[in-house]
mmCIF file of the N, C-alpha and C atoms, coordinates in Angstrom:
data_MODEL
# 
_entry.id   MODEL 
# 
loop_
_atom_site.group_PDB 
_atom_site.id 
_atom_site.type_symbol 
_atom_site.label_atom_id 
_atom_site.label_alt_id 
_atom_site.label_comp_id 
_atom_site.label_asym_id 
_atom_site.label_entity_id 
_atom_site.label_seq_id 
_atom_site.pdbx_PDB_ins_code 
_atom_site.Cartn_x 
_atom_site.Cartn_y 
_atom_site.Cartn_z 
_atom_site.occupancy 
_atom_site.B_iso_or_equiv 
_atom_site.pdbx_formal_charge 
_atom_site.auth_seq_id 
_atom_site.auth_comp_id 
_atom_site.auth_asym_id 
_atom_site.auth_atom_id 
_atom_site.pdbx_PDB_model_num 
ATOM 1   N N  . MET A 1 1  ? 119.042 83.178  111.675 1.00 0.00 ? 1  MET A N  1 
ATOM 2   C CA . MET A 1 1  ? 118.341 83.434  110.860 1.00 0.00 ? 1  MET A CA 1 
ATOM 3   C C  . MET A 1 1  ? 117.577 84.334  111.419 1.00 0.00 ? 1  MET A C  1 
ATOM 4   N N  . LEU A 1 2  ? 116.863 84.999  111.210 1.00 0.00 ? 2  LEU A N  1 
ATOM 5   C CA . LEU A 1 2  ? 116.475 86.390  112.545 1.00 0.00 ? 2  LEU A CA 1 
ATOM 6   C C  . LEU A 1 2  ? 114.306 85.441  111.999 1.00 0.00 ? 2  LEU A C  1 
ATOM 7   N N  . HIS A 1 3  ? 114.495 85.421  112.698 1.00 0.00 ? 3  HIS A N  1 
ATOM 8   C CA . HIS A 1 3  ? 112.618 84.989  112.500 1.00 0.00 ? 3  HIS A CA 1 
ATOM 9   C C  . HIS A 1 3  ? 111.735 86.125  114.013 1.00 0.00 ? 3  HIS A C  1 
ATOM 10  N N  . PRO A 1 4  ? 110.423 86.919  113.479 1.00 0.00 ? 4  PRO A N  1 
ATOM 11  C CA . PRO A 1 4  ? 110.284 87.203  111.659 1.00 0.00 ? 4  PRO A CA 1 
ATOM 12  C C  . PRO A 1 4  ? 111.940 87.500  110.484 1.00 0.00 ? 4  PRO A C  1 
ATOM 13  N N  . SER A 1 5  ? 111.181 87.847  109.968 1.00 0.00 ? 5  SER A N  1 
ATOM 14  C CA . SER A 1 5  ? 112.098 88.298  108.724 1.00 0.00 ? 5  SER A CA 1 
ATOM 15  C C  . SER A 1 5  ? 112.346 90.033  108.208 1.00 0.00 ? 5  SER A C  1 
ATOM 16  N N  . TYR A 1 6  ? 113.792 90.458  108.096 1.00 0.00 ? 6  TYR A N  1 
ATOM 17  C CA . TYR A 1 6  ? 113.245 91.590  107.799 1.00 0.00 ? 6  TYR A CA 1 
ATOM 18  C C  . TYR A 1 6  ? 112.439 91.982  106.907 1.00 0.00 ? 6  TYR A C  1 
ATOM 19  N N  . THR A 1 7  ? 112.033 91.429  106.244 1.00 0.00 ? 7  THR A N  1 
ATOM 20  C CA . THR A 1 7  ? 110.416 91.643  105.088 1.00 0.00 ? 7  THR A CA 1 
ATOM 21  C C  . THR A 1 7  ? 109.435 92.507  105.752 1.00 0.00 ? 7  THR A C  1 
ATOM 22  N N  . ASP A 1 8  ? 108.916 90.786  106.858 1.00 0.00 ? 8  ASP A N  1 
ATOM 23  C CA . ASP A 1 8  ? 107.658 90.689  107.815 1.00 0.00 ? 8  ASP A CA 1 
ATOM 24  C C  . ASP A 1 8  ? 108.115 92.342  108.270 1.00 0.00 ? 8  ASP A C  1 
ATOM 25  N N  . LEU A 1 9  ? 109.228 92.991  109.326 1.00 0.00 ? 9  LEU A N  1 
ATOM 26  C CA . LEU A 1 9  ? 109.116 93.277  109.869 1.00 0.00 ? 9  LEU A CA 1 
ATOM 27  C C  . LEU A 1 9  ? 108.836 94.982  109.698 1.00 0.00 ? 9  LEU A C  1 
ATOM 28  N N  . MET A 1 10 ? 109.446 94.398  108.326 1.00 0.00 ? 10 MET A N  1 
ATOM 29  C CA . MET A 1 10 ? 109.142 96.097  107.199 1.00 0.00 ? 10 MET A CA 1 
ATOM 30  C C  . MET A 1 10 ? 107.674 96.069  107.164 1.00 0.00 ? 10 MET A C  1 
ATOM 31  N N  . LYS A 1 11 ? 107.054 95.474  107.207 1.00 0.00 ? 11 LYS A N  1 
ATOM 32  C CA . LYS A 1 11 ? 105.288 94.944  106.573 1.00 0.00 ? 11 LYS A CA 1 
ATOM 33  C C  . LYS A 1 11 ? 104.943 95.657  107.951 1.00 0.00 ? 11 LYS A C  1 
ATOM 34  N N  . VAL A 1 12 ? 105.181 95.081  109.371 1.00 0.00 ? 12 VAL A N  1 
ATOM 35  C CA . VAL A 1 12 ? 104.563 95.953  110.155 1.00 0.00 ? 12 VAL A CA 1 
ATOM 36  C C  . VAL A 1 12 ? 104.693 96.998  110.644 1.00 0.00 ? 12 VAL A C  1 
ATOM 37  N N  . VAL A 1 13 ? 105.980 97.327  110.865 1.00 0.00 ? 13 VAL A N  1 
ATOM 38  C CA . VAL A 1 13 ? 106.365 98.707  110.314 1.00 0.00 ? 13 VAL A CA 1 
ATOM 39  C C  . VAL A 1 13 ? 105.594 99.475  109.928 1.00 0.00 ? 13 VAL A C  1 
ATOM 40  N N  . ASN A 1 14 ? 105.754 99.270  108.350 1.00 0.00 ? 14 ASN A N  1 
ATOM 41  C CA . ASN A 1 14 ? 104.945 100.221 107.420 1.00 0.00 ? 14 ASN A CA 1 
ATOM 42  C C  . ASN A 1 14 ? 103.521 99.507  106.750 1.00 0.00 ? 14 ASN A C  1 
ATOM 43  N N  . SER A 1 15 ? 102.705 99.065  108.352 1.00 0.00 ? 15 SER A N  1 
ATOM 44  C CA . SER A 1 15 ? 101.251 98.617  107.814 1.00 0.00 ? 15 SER A CA 1 
ATOM 45  C C  . SER A 1 15 ? 100.337 99.938  108.478 1.00 0.00 ? 15 SER A C  1 
ATOM 46  N N  . ASP A 1 16 ? 100.435 101.027 109.184 1.00 0.00 ? 16 ASP A N  1 
ATOM 47  C CA . ASP A 1 16 ? 100.627 101.836 109.704 1.00 0.00 ? 16 ASP A CA 1 
ATOM 48  C C  . ASP A 1 16 ? 100.062 102.862 108.198 1.00 0.00 ? 16 ASP A C  1 
ATOM 49  N N  . VAL A 1 17 ? 100.590 102.824 107.517 1.00 0.00 ? 17 VAL A N  1 
ATOM 50  C CA . VAL A 1 17 ? 101.523 103.764 106.068 1.00 0.00 ? 17 VAL A CA 1 
ATOM 51  C C  . VAL A 1 17 ? 100.040 103.824 105.023 1.00 0.00 ? 17 VAL A C  1 
ATOM 52  N N  . GLU A 1 18 ? 99.533  104.887 104.875 1.00 0.00 ? 18 GLU A N  1 
ATOM 53  C CA . GLU A 1 18 ? 98.542  105.046 103.851 1.00 0.00 ? 18 GLU A CA 1 
ATOM 54  C C  . GLU A 1 18 ? 99.102  104.614 102.179 1.00 0.00 ? 18 GLU A C  1 
ATOM 55  N N  . PRO A 1 19 ? 98.596  104.360 101.776 1.00 0.00 ? 19 PRO A N  1 
ATOM 56  C CA . PRO A 1 19 ? 99.350  104.049 100.055 1.00 0.00 ? 19 PRO A CA 1 
ATOM 57  C C  . PRO A 1 19 ? 99.798  105.319 99.553  1.00 0.00 ? 19 PRO A C  1 
ATOM 58  N N  . GLY A 1 20 ? 101.183 105.101 98.983  1.00 0.00 ? 20 GLY A N  1 
ATOM 59  C CA . GLY A 1 20 ? 101.103 106.863 98.186  1.00 0.00 ? 20 GLY A CA 1 
ATOM 60  C C  . GLY A 1 20 ? 101.980 107.691 99.316  1.00 0.00 ? 20 GLY A C  1 
ATOM 61  N N  . GLU A 1 21 ? 102.261 107.028 100.926 1.00 0.00 ? 21 GLU A N  1 
ATOM 62  C CA . GLU A 1 21 ? 102.730 108.264 101.508 1.00 0.00 ? 21 GLU A CA 1 
ATOM 63  C C  . GLU A 1 21 ? 104.161 107.167 101.962 1.00 0.00 ? 21 GLU A C  1 
ATOM 64  N N  . THR A 1 22 ? 105.215 108.528 102.263 1.00 0.00 ? 22 THR A N  1 
ATOM 65  C CA . THR A 1 22 ? 106.462 107.625 102.399 1.00 0.00 ? 22 THR A CA 1 
ATOM 66  C C  . THR A 1 22 ? 106.333 106.840 103.612 1.00 0.00 ? 22 THR A C  1 
ATOM 67  N N  . LYS A 1 23 ? 107.111 105.767 103.307 1.00 0.00 ? 23 LYS A N  1 
ATOM 68  C CA . LYS A 1 23 ? 107.076 104.166 104.050 1.00 0.00 ? 23 LYS A CA 1 
ATOM 69  C C  . LYS A 1 23 ? 108.449 105.030 105.771 1.00 0.00 ? 23 LYS A C  1 
ATOM 70  N N  . ILE A 1 24 ? 107.993 104.800 106.724 1.00 0.00 ? 24 ILE A N  1 
ATOM 71  C CA . ILE A 1 24 ? 108.599 104.813 107.932 1.00 0.00 ? 24 ILE A CA 1 
ATOM 72  C C  . ILE A 1 24 ? 110.237 103.951 107.497 1.00 0.00 ? 24 ILE A C  1 
ATOM 73  N N  . VAL A 1 25 ? 110.119 103.145 107.630 1.00 0.00 ? 25 VAL A N  1 
ATOM 74  C CA . VAL A 1 25 ? 111.407 102.476 106.835 1.00 0.00 ? 25 VAL A CA 1 
ATOM 75  C C  . VAL A 1 25 ? 111.234 101.281 105.635 1.00 0.00 ? 25 VAL A C  1 
ATOM 76  N N  . SER A 1 26 ? 112.420 101.219 105.218 1.00 0.00 ? 26 SER A N  1 
ATOM 77  C CA . SER A 1 26 ? 112.677 101.159 104.044 1.00 0.00 ? 26 SER A CA 1 
ATOM 78  C C  . SER A 1 26 ? 114.452 100.447 103.911 1.00 0.00 ? 26 SER A C  1 
ATOM 79  N N  . SER A 1 27 ? 114.647 100.546 104.944 1.00 0.00 ? 27 SER A N  1 
ATOM 80  C CA . SER A 1 27 ? 115.788 98.818  104.807 1.00 0.00 ? 27 SER A CA 1 
ATOM 81  C C  . SER A 1 27 ? 115.842 98.695  106.305 1.00 0.00 ? 27 SER A C  1 
ATOM 82  N N  . ARG A 1 28 ? 116.795 96.923  106.006 1.00 0.00 ? 28 ARG A N  1 
ATOM 83  C CA . ARG A 1 28 ? 117.205 96.543  107.262 1.00 0.00 ? 28 ARG A CA 1 
ATOM 84  C C  . ARG A 1 28 ? 117.537 97.202  108.146 1.00 0.00 ? 28 ARG A C  1 
ATOM 85  N N  . TYR A 1 29 ? 118.503 98.018  108.085 1.00 0.00 ? 29 TYR A N  1 
ATOM 86  C CA . TYR A 1 29 ? 119.034 99.009  108.720 1.00 0.00 ? 29 TYR A CA 1 
ATOM 87  C C  . TYR A 1 29 ? 118.520 99.911  109.545 1.00 0.00 ? 29 TYR A C  1 
ATOM 88  N N  . SER A 1 30 ? 117.580 100.614 109.805 1.00 0.00 ? 30 SER A N  1 
ATOM 89  C CA . SER A 1 30 ? 115.948 100.844 110.197 1.00 0.00 ? 30 SER A CA 1 
ATOM 90  C C  . SER A 1 30 ? 116.162 99.481  111.436 1.00 0.00 ? 30 SER A C  1 
ATOM 91  N N  . ILE A 1 31 ? 115.073 98.493  110.702 1.00 0.00 ? 31 ILE A N  1 
ATOM 92  C CA . ILE A 1 31 ? 115.225 97.286  111.874 1.00 0.00 ? 31 ILE A CA 1 
ATOM 93  C C  . ILE A 1 31 ? 116.344 97.446  112.324 1.00 0.00 ? 31 ILE A C  1 
ATOM 94  N N  . VAL A 1 32 ? 117.708 97.490  112.729 1.00 0.00 ? 32 VAL A N  1 
ATOM 95  C CA . VAL A 1 32 ? 118.294 96.751  112.879 1.00 0.00 ? 32 VAL A CA 1 
ATOM 96  C C  . VAL A 1 32 ? 118.918 98.335  114.596 1.00 0.00 ? 32 VAL A C  1 
ATOM 97  N N  . MET A 1 33 ? 118.884 98.957  113.937 1.00 0.00 ? 33 MET A N  1 
ATOM 98  C CA . MET A 1 33 ? 118.927 99.929  114.601 1.00 0.00 ? 33 MET A CA 1 
ATOM 99  C C  . MET A 1 33 ? 117.606 100.092 115.625 1.00 0.00 ? 33 MET A C  1 
ATOM 100 N N  . ALA A 1 34 ? 116.546 100.090 115.378 1.00 0.00 ? 34 ALA A N  1 
ATOM 101 C CA . ALA A 1 34 ? 115.880 100.542 116.227 1.00 0.00 ? 34 ALA A CA 1 
ATOM 102 C C  . ALA A 1 34 ? 115.564 99.114  117.347 1.00 0.00 ? 34 ALA A C  1 
ATOM 103 N N  . THR A 1 35 ? 115.752 98.036  116.785 1.00 0.00 ? 35 THR A N  1 
ATOM 104 C CA . THR A 1 35 ? 116.138 96.898  117.440 1.00 0.00 ? 35 THR A CA 1 
ATOM 105 C C  . THR A 1 35 ? 116.773 96.842  118.832 1.00 0.00 ? 35 THR A C  1 
ATOM 106 N N  . SER A 1 36 ? 118.578 97.237  118.152 1.00 0.00 ? 36 SER A N  1 
ATOM 107 C CA . SER A 1 36 ? 119.440 97.350  119.308 1.00 0.00 ? 36 SER A CA 1 
ATOM 108 C C  . SER A 1 36 ? 119.318 98.163  120.242 1.00 0.00 ? 36 SER A C  1 
ATOM 109 N N  . LYS A 1 37 ? 118.750 99.267  120.519 1.00 0.00 ? 37 LYS A N  1 
ATOM 110 C CA . LYS A 1 37 ? 118.436 100.344 120.898 1.00 0.00 ? 37 LYS A CA 1 
ATOM 111 C C  . LYS A 1 37 ? 116.968 99.705  121.959 1.00 0.00 ? 37 LYS A C  1 
ATOM 112 N N  . ARG A 1 38 ? 116.293 98.879  121.512 1.00 0.00 ? 38 ARG A N  1 
ATOM 113 C CA . ARG A 1 38 ? 115.370 98.638  122.382 1.00 0.00 ? 38 ARG A CA 1 
ATOM 114 C C  . ARG A 1 38 ? 116.019 97.949  122.790 1.00 0.00 ? 38 ARG A C  1 
ATOM 115 N N  . ALA A 1 39 ? 116.918 97.115  122.544 1.00 0.00 ? 39 ALA A N  1 
ATOM 116 C CA . ALA A 1 39 ? 118.134 95.831  123.887 1.00 0.00 ? 39 ALA A CA 1 
ATOM 117 C C  . ALA A 1 39 ? 118.454 96.775  124.505 1.00 0.00 ? 39 ALA A C  1 
ATOM 118 N N  . ARG A 1 40 ? 118.923 97.485  124.093 1.00 0.00 ? 40 ARG A N  1 
ATOM 119 C CA . ARG A 1 40 ? 119.487 98.035  125.216 1.00 0.00 ? 40 ARG A CA 1 
ATOM 120 C C  . ARG A 1 40 ? 119.082 98.721  125.914 1.00 0.00 ? 40 ARG A C  1 
ATOM 121 N N  . GLN A 1 41 ? 118.001 99.010  125.729 1.00 0.00 ? 41 GLN A N  1 
ATOM 122 C CA . GLN A 1 41 ? 117.222 99.485  127.115 1.00 0.00 ? 41 GLN A CA 1 
ATOM 123 C C  . GLN A 1 41 ? 116.559 98.638  127.707 1.00 0.00 ? 41 GLN A C  1 
ATOM 124 N N  . ILE A 1 42 ? 116.600 97.565  127.410 1.00 0.00 ? 42 ILE A N  1 
ATOM 125 C CA . ILE A 1 42 ? 115.526 96.202  128.426 1.00 0.00 ? 42 ILE A CA 1 
ATOM 126 C C  . ILE A 1 42 ? 117.051 95.963  128.234 1.00 0.00 ? 42 ILE A C  1 
ATOM 127 N N  . ILE A 1 43 ? 118.474 95.597  128.498 1.00 0.00 ? 43 ILE A N  1 
ATOM 128 C CA . ILE A 1 43 ? 119.253 95.437  129.630 1.00 0.00 ? 43 ILE A CA 1 
ATOM 129 C C  . ILE A 1 43 ? 119.620 96.412  130.452 1.00 0.00 ? 43 ILE A C  1 
ATOM 130 N N  . GLY A 1 44 ? 118.877 97.529  129.668 1.00 0.00 ? 44 GLY A N  1 
ATOM 131 C CA . GLY A 1 44 ? 119.658 98.742  131.217 1.00 0.00 ? 44 GLY A CA 1 
ATOM 132 C C  . GLY A 1 44 ? 118.507 98.814  132.303 1.00 0.00 ? 44 GLY A C  1 
ATOM 133 N N  . GLY A 1 45 ? 118.097 97.873  132.125 1.00 0.00 ? 45 GLY A N  1 
ATOM 134 C CA . GLY A 1 45 ? 116.649 97.930  132.871 1.00 0.00 ? 45 GLY A CA 1 
ATOM 135 C C  . GLY A 1 45 ? 115.302 98.133  132.897 1.00 0.00 ? 45 GLY A C  1 
ATOM 136 N N  . ASP A 1 46 ? 114.649 98.885  131.456 1.00 0.00 ? 46 ASP A N  1 
ATOM 137 C CA . ASP A 1 46 ? 113.794 98.480  131.011 1.00 0.00 ? 46 ASP A CA 1 
ATOM 138 C C  . ASP A 1 46 ? 112.583 97.205  130.878 1.00 0.00 ? 46 ASP A C  1 
ATOM 139 N N  . GLU A 1 47 ? 111.484 97.179  131.739 1.00 0.00 ? 47 GLU A N  1 
ATOM 140 C CA . GLU A 1 47 ? 111.052 96.596  131.685 1.00 0.00 ? 47 GLU A CA 1 
ATOM 141 C C  . GLU A 1 47 ? 109.979 95.565  129.980 1.00 0.00 ? 47 GLU A C  1 
ATOM 142 N N  . PRO A 1 48 ? 110.442 94.701  129.575 1.00 0.00 ? 48 PRO A N  1 
ATOM 143 C CA . PRO A 1 48 ? 109.768 94.100  128.460 1.00 0.00 ? 48 PRO A CA 1 
ATOM 144 C C  . PRO A 1 48 ? 108.279 94.129  128.327 1.00 0.00 ? 48 PRO A C  1 
ATOM 145 N N  . LEU A 1 49 ? 107.571 94.640  127.240 1.00 0.00 ? 49 LEU A N  1 
ATOM 146 C CA . LEU A 1 49 ? 106.578 94.756  126.679 1.00 0.00 ? 49 LEU A CA 1 
ATOM 147 C C  . LEU A 1 49 ? 106.025 93.744  126.059 1.00 0.00 ? 49 LEU A C  1 
ATOM 148 N N  . VAL A 1 50 ? 106.972 92.077  126.192 1.00 0.00 ? 50 VAL A N  1 
ATOM 149 C CA . VAL A 1 50 ? 105.787 90.711  125.643 1.00 0.00 ? 50 VAL A CA 1 
ATOM 150 C C  . VAL A 1 50 ? 106.693 89.694  126.759 1.00 0.00 ? 50 VAL A C  1 
ATOM 151 N N  . ASN A 1 51 ? 105.314 88.681  127.187 1.00 0.00 ? 51 ASN A N  1 
ATOM 152 C CA . ASN A 1 51 ? 106.218 87.250  127.284 1.00 0.00 ? 51 ASN A CA 1 
ATOM 153 C C  . ASN A 1 51 ? 107.122 87.266  127.134 1.00 0.00 ? 51 ASN A C  1 
ATOM 154 N N  . MET A 1 52 ? 108.458 87.208  128.632 1.00 0.00 ? 52 MET A N  1 
ATOM 155 C CA . MET A 1 52 ? 109.847 86.587  128.142 1.00 0.00 ? 52 MET A CA 1 
ATOM 156 C C  . MET A 1 52 ? 109.894 85.217  128.423 1.00 0.00 ? 52 MET A C  1 
ATOM 157 N N  . LYS A 1 53 ? 110.051 84.405  127.345 1.00 0.00 ? 53 LYS A N  1 
ATOM 158 C CA . LYS A 1 53 ? 110.703 82.702  126.738 1.00 0.00 ? 53 LYS A CA 1 
ATOM 159 C C  . LYS A 1 53 ? 111.961 82.943  128.202 1.00 0.00 ? 53 LYS A C  1 
ATOM 160 N N  . THR A 1 54 ? 111.659 81.784  128.417 1.00 0.00 ? 54 THR A N  1 
ATOM 161 C CA . THR A 1 54 ? 112.931 81.103  130.032 1.00 0.00 ? 54 THR A CA 1 
ATOM 162 C C  . THR A 1 54 ? 114.249 81.618  128.470 1.00 0.00 ? 54 THR A C  1 
ATOM 163 N N  . GLY A 1 55 ? 115.069 82.142  128.923 1.00 0.00 ? 55 GLY A N  1 
ATOM 164 C CA . GLY A 1 55 ? 116.296 82.091  128.587 1.00 0.00 ? 55 GLY A CA 1 
ATOM 165 C C  . GLY A 1 55 ? 117.227 82.644  127.068 1.00 0.00 ? 55 GLY A C  1 
ATOM 166 N N  . MET A 1 56 ? 115.817 83.466  126.817 1.00 0.00 ? 56 MET A N  1 
ATOM 167 C CA . MET A 1 56 ? 115.318 84.820  125.250 1.00 0.00 ? 56 MET A CA 1 
ATOM 168 C C  . MET A 1 56 ? 116.271 86.088  126.020 1.00 0.00 ? 56 MET A C  1 
ATOM 169 N N  . LYS A 1 57 ? 117.227 85.890  124.490 1.00 0.00 ? 57 LYS A N  1 
ATOM 170 C CA . LYS A 1 57 ? 117.736 87.389  124.317 1.00 0.00 ? 57 LYS A CA 1 
ATOM 171 C C  . LYS A 1 57 ? 117.510 89.062  124.773 1.00 0.00 ? 57 LYS A C  1 
ATOM 172 N N  . PRO A 1 58 ? 118.079 89.799  125.548 1.00 0.00 ? 58 PRO A N  1 
ATOM 173 C CA . PRO A 1 58 ? 117.051 91.058  124.699 1.00 0.00 ? 58 PRO A CA 1 
ATOM 174 C C  . PRO A 1 58 ? 116.981 91.771  123.425 1.00 0.00 ? 58 PRO A C  1 
ATOM 175 N N  . LEU A 1 59 ? 117.759 90.776  122.829 1.00 0.00 ? 59 LEU A N  1 
ATOM 176 C CA . LEU A 1 59 ? 117.752 91.143  121.230 1.00 0.00 ? 59 LEU A CA 1 
ATOM 177 C C  . LEU A 1 59 ? 116.232 90.662  120.526 1.00 0.00 ? 59 LEU A C  1 
ATOM 178 N N  . SER A 1 60 ? 116.506 89.112  120.971 1.00 0.00 ? 60 SER A N  1 
ATOM 179 C CA . SER A 1 60 ? 114.999 88.746  121.118 1.00 0.00 ? 60 SER A CA 1 
ATOM 180 C C  . SER A 1 60 ? 113.709 89.609  121.052 1.00 0.00 ? 60 SER A C  1 
ATOM 181 N N  . VAL A 1 61 ? 113.525 89.655  122.485 1.00 0.00 ? 61 VAL A N  1 
ATOM 182 C CA . VAL A 1 61 ? 112.002 90.990  122.829 1.00 0.00 ? 61 VAL A CA 1 
ATOM 183 C C  . VAL A 1 61 ? 112.168 91.859  122.528 1.00 0.00 ? 61 VAL A C  1 
ATOM 184 N N  . ALA A 1 62 ? 113.632 92.505  121.750 1.00 0.00 ? 62 ALA A N  1 
ATOM 185 C CA . ALA A 1 62 ? 113.303 93.575  121.082 1.00 0.00 ? 62 ALA A CA 1 
ATOM 186 C C  . ALA A 1 62 ? 112.403 93.671  119.740 1.00 0.00 ? 62 ALA A C  1 
ATOM 187 N N  . VAL A 1 63 ? 112.391 92.558  118.886 1.00 0.00 ? 63 VAL A N  1 
ATOM 188 C CA . VAL A 1 63 ? 112.637 92.059  117.738 1.00 0.00 ? 63 VAL A CA 1 
ATOM 189 C C  . VAL A 1 63 ? 111.089 91.454  117.579 1.00 0.00 ? 63 VAL A C  1 
ATOM 190 N N  . GLU A 1 64 ? 110.625 90.442  118.691 1.00 0.00 ? 64 GLU A N  1 
ATOM 191 C CA . GLU A 1 64 ? 109.111 90.233  119.531 1.00 0.00 ? 64 GLU A CA 1 
ATOM 192 C C  . GLU A 1 64 ? 108.385 91.443  119.692 1.00 0.00 ? 64 GLU A C  1 
ATOM 193 N N  . GLU A 1 65 ? 109.086 92.374  120.209 1.00 0.00 ? 65 GLU A N  1 
ATOM 194 C CA . GLU A 1 65 ? 108.301 93.387  120.487 1.00 0.00 ? 65 GLU A CA 1 
ATOM 195 C C  . GLU A 1 65 ? 107.107 93.968  119.281 1.00 0.00 ? 65 GLU A C  1 
ATOM 196 N N  . LEU A 1 66 ? 108.776 94.665  118.686 1.00 0.00 ? 66 LEU A N  1 
ATOM 197 C CA . LEU A 1 66 ? 108.501 94.990  117.228 1.00 0.00 ? 66 LEU A CA 1 
ATOM 198 C C  . LEU A 1 66 ? 107.431 94.694  116.048 1.00 0.00 ? 66 LEU A C  1 
ATOM 199 N N  . ASN A 1 67 ? 107.961 93.114  116.899 1.00 0.00 ? 67 ASN A N  1 
ATOM 200 C CA . ASN A 1 67 ? 106.330 92.262  115.502 1.00 0.00 ? 67 ASN A CA 1 
ATOM 201 C C  . ASN A 1 67 ? 105.261 92.186  116.236 1.00 0.00 ? 67 ASN A C  1 
ATOM 202 N N  . GLU A 1 68 ? 105.348 91.673  117.421 1.00 0.00 ? 68 GLU A N  1 
ATOM 203 C CA . GLU A 1 68 ? 103.907 92.795  117.537 1.00 0.00 ? 68 GLU A CA 1 
ATOM 204 C C  . GLU A 1 68 ? 103.120 94.114  117.798 1.00 0.00 ? 68 GLU A C  1 
ATOM 205 N N  . GLY A 1 69 ? 104.134 94.783  117.410 1.00 0.00 ? 69 GLY A N  1 
ATOM 206 C CA . GLY A 1 69 ? 103.718 96.308  117.283 1.00 0.00 ? 69 GLY A CA 1 
ATOM 207 C C  . GLY A 1 69 ? 103.472 96.534  118.778 1.00 0.00 ? 69 GLY A C  1 
ATOM 208 N N  . LYS A 1 70 ? 104.455 96.360  119.622 1.00 0.00 ? 70 LYS A N  1 
ATOM 209 C CA . LYS A 1 70 ? 104.389 97.204  121.194 1.00 0.00 ? 70 LYS A CA 1 
ATOM 210 C C  . LYS A 1 70 ? 105.230 98.267  120.798 1.00 0.00 ? 70 LYS A C  1 
ATOM 211 N N  . ILE A 1 71 ? 106.018 98.243  120.057 1.00 0.00 ? 71 ILE A N  1 
ATOM 212 C CA . ILE A 1 71 ? 107.162 99.920  119.713 1.00 0.00 ? 71 ILE A CA 1 
ATOM 213 C C  . ILE A 1 71 ? 106.626 99.861  118.227 1.00 0.00 ? 71 ILE A C  1 
ATOM 214 N N  . LYS A 1 72 ? 107.152 101.352 118.193 1.00 0.00 ? 72 LYS A N  1 
ATOM 215 C CA . LYS A 1 72 ? 107.015 101.628 117.170 1.00 0.00 ? 72 LYS A CA 1 
ATOM 216 C C  . LYS A 1 72 ? 108.156 102.445 116.624 1.00 0.00 ? 72 LYS A C  1 
ATOM 217 N N  . ILE A 1 73 ? 109.246 102.315 115.627 1.00 0.00 ? 73 ILE A N  1 
ATOM 218 C CA . ILE A 1 73 ? 109.691 103.293 115.193 1.00 0.00 ? 73 ILE A CA 1 
ATOM 219 C C  . ILE A 1 73 ? 109.333 104.272 114.527 1.00 0.00 ? 73 ILE A C  1 
ATOM 220 N N  . LEU A 1 74 ? 109.442 105.221 114.804 1.00 0.00 ? 74 LEU A N  1 
ATOM 221 C CA . LEU A 1 74 ? 109.083 106.926 114.440 1.00 0.00 ? 74 LEU A CA 1 
ATOM 222 C C  . LEU A 1 74 ? 110.256 107.116 113.004 1.00 0.00 ? 74 LEU A C  1 
ATOM 223 N N  . GLY A 1 75 ? 109.051 107.978 112.405 1.00 0.00 ? 75 GLY A N  1 
ATOM 224 C CA . GLY A 1 75 ? 110.013 108.924 110.522 1.00 0.00 ? 75 GLY A CA 1 
ATOM 225 C C  . GLY A 1 75 ? 110.574 110.098 111.551 1.00 0.00 ? 75 GLY A C  1 
ATOM 226 N N  . ASP A 1 76 ? 111.552 110.429 110.186 1.00 0.00 ? 76 ASP A N  1 
ATOM 227 C CA . ASP A 1 76 ? 112.251 111.186 110.545 1.00 0.00 ? 76 ASP A CA 1 
ATOM 228 C C  . ASP A 1 76 ? 111.936 113.216 111.041 1.00 0.00 ? 76 ASP A C  1 
ATOM 229 N N  . GLU A 1 77 ? 110.336 113.518 111.128 1.00 0.00 ? 77 GLU A N  1 
ATOM 230 C CA . GLU A 1 77 ? 109.570 114.087 111.392 1.00 0.00 ? 77 GLU A CA 1 
ATOM 231 C C  . GLU A 1 77 ? 109.044 113.882 112.100 1.00 0.00 ? 77 GLU A C  1 
ATOM 232 N N  . GLU A 1 78 ? 108.562 112.766 113.138 1.00 0.00 ? 78 GLU A N  1 
ATOM 233 C CA . GLU A 1 78 ? 107.765 113.079 114.088 1.00 0.00 ? 78 GLU A CA 1 
ATOM 234 C C  . GLU A 1 78 ? 109.443 112.678 115.651 1.00 0.00 ? 78 GLU A C  1 
ATOM 235 N N  . THR A 1 79 ? 110.367 112.913 114.766 1.00 0.00 ? 79 THR A N  1 
ATOM 236 C CA . THR A 1 79 ? 111.388 112.406 116.469 1.00 0.00 ? 79 THR A CA 1 
ATOM 237 C C  . THR A 1 79 ? 111.961 113.592 116.925 1.00 0.00 ? 79 THR A C  1 
ATOM 238 N N  . GLU A 1 80 ? 111.883 113.607 118.254 1.00 0.00 ? 80 GLU A N  1 
ATOM 239 C CA . GLU A 1 80 ? 112.094 114.904 119.094 1.00 0.00 ? 80 GLU A CA 1 
ATOM 240 C C  . GLU A 1 80 ? 113.365 115.271 118.583 1.00 0.00 ? 80 GLU A C  1 
ATOM 241 N N  . ASP A 1 81 ? 114.023 116.454 119.198 1.00 0.00 ? 81 ASP A N  1 
ATOM 242 C CA . ASP A 1 81 ? 115.685 116.705 119.086 1.00 0.00 ? 81 ASP A CA 1 
ATOM 243 C C  . ASP A 1 81 ? 115.682 117.068 120.218 1.00 0.00 ? 81 ASP A C  1 
# 
């Protein structure tokens, strides 16, 4: 089981969205894709943005970074080509 839950992570990611605006994340898929991309960056040598506990895996670090607001998921209109 993922802690925090997908629902909690979606709330964190969408916390800056004003009422009535389109949510940045509306599915678990977006959470999975963002955290897996960040985990690959950590594996590739990027420094973690949170304190890593002993034995913590890169995906767990990525989830914690997202939960703490250290990384952001950009909406489609905010991404660069």
